Structure formats: C-alpha cells, structure tokens
C-alpha positions as CSV (number, residue, x, y, z in Angstrom):
1,M,0.0,0.1,-0.1
2,T,1.5,3.3,-1.0
3,D,1.7,6.4,1.5
4,E,-1.0,8.1,-0.6
5,T,-3.4,5.1,-0.5
6,A,-3.1,4.8,3.3
7,M,-3.7,8.6,3.8
8,L,-6.7,8.3,1.6
9,C,-8.0,5.5,3.9
10,V,-7.2,8.0,7.0
11,F,-8.9,10.9,5.1
12,N,-12.1,8.4,4.7
13,G,-12.2,7.4,8.6
14,E,-9.9,4.2,8.4
15,L,-8.0,5.3,11.4
16,D,-6.0,2.1,11.7
17,K,-4.2,2.7,8.4
18,A,-2.4,5.7,10.3
19,A,-0.5,2.9,11.8
20,I,1.1,2.0,8.6
21,L,2.3,5.9,8.1
22,Y,3.4,6.0,11.7
23,E,5.8,3.0,11.2
24,R,7.2,4.5,7.9
25,Y,7.6,7.9,8.9
26,K,8.2,8.1,12.9
27,R,12.0,7.6,12.5
28,P,12.7,10.0,9.6
29,L,10.4,12.6,11.2
30,L,12.2,12.2,14.5
31,N,15.5,12.6,12.7
32,F,14.1,15.7,11.0
33,F,13.8,17.5,14.4
34,L,17.1,16.2,15.6
35,R,18.8,17.6,12.5
36,F,17.5,21.2,13.3
37,G,18.7,20.7,16.7
38,V,15.7,20.2,18.7
39,E,16.3,18.2,22.0
40,W,15.8,14.8,22.0
41,E,12.6,14.7,24.2
42,T,11.2,17.5,22.4
43,S,11.8,15.9,19.1
44,H,9.8,12.8,20.4
45,D,7.1,15.3,21.4
46,L,6.8,17.2,18.1
47,T,6.9,13.8,16.1
48,Q,3.8,12.5,17.9
49,Q,2.2,15.9,17.6
50,T,2.9,15.6,13.6
51,F,0.9,12.3,13.6
52,Y,-1.7,14.0,15.9
53,R,-2.0,16.7,13.4
54,M,-2.0,14.1,10.6
55,I,-5.0,12.8,12.0
56,H,-6.7,15.8,13.2
57,Y,-6.2,17.7,9.9
58,R,-6.6,14.7,7.7
59,H,-9.6,16.5,5.6
60,S,-7.1,18.8,4.6
61,Y,-5.1,16.2,2.5
62,R,-6.1,16.1,-1.3
63,D,-6.0,13.0,-3.6
64,G,-2.9,13.7,-5.9
65,Y,-1.0,15.1,-3.2
66,E,2.2,13.7,-2.3
67,F,1.9,12.3,1.2
68,R,5.6,12.7,2.3
69,T,5.7,16.6,1.3
70,W,2.2,17.0,3.0
71,I,3.5,15.2,6.2
72,Y,6.7,17.2,6.3
73,R,5.0,20.5,5.6
74,I,2.9,20.0,9.1
75,A,6.4,19.0,10.8
76,R,8.2,22.1,9.7
77,N,5.0,24.1,10.7
78,L,5.4,22.2,14.2
79,F,9.1,23.3,14.3
80,H,8.4,26.8,13.5
81,D,5.6,27.0,16.1
82,H,8.1,25.4,18.7
83,L,10.8,28.0,17.6
84,K,8.3,30.9,18.1
85,D,6.7,29.6,21.1
86,N,10.2,29.2,22.7
87,H,11.5,32.4,21.3
88,L,14.3,30.7,19.6
89,K,16.1,31.1,16.3
90,M,17.0,28.0,14.3
91,S,20.8,29.2,14.7
92,E,20.4,29.0,18.5
93,L,19.7,25.3,18.4
94,N,22.6,22.6,18.8
95,D,22.3,19.8,16.0
96,S,24.7,17.6,17.7
97,H,22.4,14.8,18.5
98,D,22.8,11.6,17.5
99,F,20.0,10.3,15.4
100,E,17.7,7.4,15.7
101,E,19.0,4.2,13.9
102,E,21.3,6.1,11.8
103,E,25.1,6.2,11.4
104,T,26.6,9.0,13.3
105,F,29.7,10.7,12.3
106,D,32.4,11.6,15.0
107,D,35.4,12.5,12.6
108,Q,36.6,16.2,12.7
109,N,35.4,16.8,9.1
110,H,31.7,15.8,9.9
111,Q,32.1,18.0,13.0
112,L,33.1,20.8,11.0
113,I,30.4,20.7,8.6
114,R,27.9,20.6,11.3
115,I,29.3,23.7,12.9
116,A,29.3,25.5,9.5
117,L,25.7,24.4,9.0
118,Q,24.8,26.0,12.5
119,K,26.4,29.3,11.1
120,L,24.1,29.5,8.0
121,P,21.2,31.8,7.8
122,D,18.1,29.8,8.5
123,E,16.5,29.7,5.0
124,Y,19.7,28.3,3.7
125,R,20.1,25.9,6.6
126,E,16.7,24.6,6.1
127,V,16.9,23.9,2.4
128,L,20.2,22.1,2.7
129,H,18.7,20.0,5.4
130,L,15.5,19.1,3.4
131,S,17.7,18.4,0.1
132,R,20.6,16.8,1.4
133,F,19.3,15.0,4.5
134,E,15.7,14.3,3.9
135,D,16.5,13.6,0.1
136,M,13.4,15.9,-0.9
137,K,13.5,16.7,-4.6
138,Y,13.3,20.8,-5.3
139,E,9.7,20.4,-6.4
140,Q,8.8,18.9,-2.9
141,I,10.7,21.7,-1.2
142,A,9.0,24.3,-3.3
143,E,5.7,22.8,-2.4
144,M,6.3,22.5,1.4
145,L,7.8,26.1,1.6
146,N,5.0,27.6,-0.6
147,V,7.8,29.2,-3.1
148,S,8.7,28.3,-6.7
149,V,11.3,25.7,-7.8
150,S,13.7,28.4,-8.9
151,V,13.5,30.1,-5.4
152,V,14.6,26.9,-3.9
153,K,17.6,26.1,-6.5
154,V,18.6,29.6,-6.0
155,R,18.8,29.0,-2.0
156,V,20.4,25.7,-2.2
157,H,23.0,27.1,-4.6
158,R,23.6,30.1,-2.3
159,A,23.5,27.8,0.9
160,I,26.2,25.6,-0.7
161,K,28.4,28.4,-1.6
162,K,27.9,30.0,1.8
163,L,28.4,26.7,3.5
164,R,31.8,26.4,1.8
165,E,33.0,29.7,2.8
166,V,32.1,29.1,6.3
167,Y,33.6,25.5,6.4
168,L,36.9,26.8,5.3
169,S,37.0,29.8,7.5
170,L,36.6,27.5,10.5
171,D,39.7,26.7,13.0
172,V,40.9,23.3,12.3
173,D,40.9,22.5,16.2
174,V,37.5,21.4,16.9
C-alpha cells in the first residue's frame, strides 16, 4: 500500500491505516527534528504531534498530493511553532544530537560541517537539510515552503556556496 493510498484511507475514516504511516515516518520525522537541533525529548513530542495533526487535519489532505511532502509540511510548521513559542532562532539550536538508528559521524570533518551548517542563515540551513538530509526533490521543497522551484534552486546554490565559505574559515582545532 502506498503512502498516498494509506492516507486516503485515513482521510475516509479508516484510522487504523494511520499505523502504517506512523511506522514508515516516525524515525525520519524524529531525525528531521533532531537535525534541526531540537532536544531529544522535544523531538519525540513534536513527532507525536505531527501524527496527531495528520489525523486531526486529515480532511485537508487531497488526492494527488504527495503524502511525504504533506506530512513534512506539518512537521515544519510544528518546528517553526516550537521556535516561535520558545523565542528561539534556528541558529540558536544545537544539532549535535545522535540520530535514531542512523550512522553518526564523529570525525573532525563532519564536526566542522555541522558547525558550518549551524552558522548558515535559517533559510539556507533549512533548504540544505531538506534537500541533502531528507532527500527531498526541489519540487517537494518548493511545495512545502510555498515558493517556486527556482527560488529553491537559488537558495540551495547560495547555501552551498555559503557553507563552503564558512567551512573553509573554521579553525581546524575543533
């Protein structure tokens, strides 16, 4: 069963099908929040809230939508609500958490990349996380951010350029 088929079942009141989507997306969504620097327990809470909102707002899902983009839009909105509610900026979060059942990197190069990512402006950091870590296509990111694909391409290009500048300027003794 595809994600979209399962979500259409949930849309039509077959709430037991939400378990399929939960099993497929609980780790990726948890890691999504952790990558942005949200604390472990809060990431778990935001992941649960994402699925709660999926069920609560199931009638806003439309046939033809890509489920993955739709659920990540919910997660992104929750993340930005979390920032706003706690008077935080994305750059103030520490993304040094380990990820759920994913390979973690402890070598110096990866630590420098993490530090460089934290120094990027929020809009650049966000598109890099979505495109590189969440493996989202530019079209998906554009839909999620409610911007054009060309805006996403420009942001990614500028983000990579800025990341390179920041990375090369870092002191190697991390």
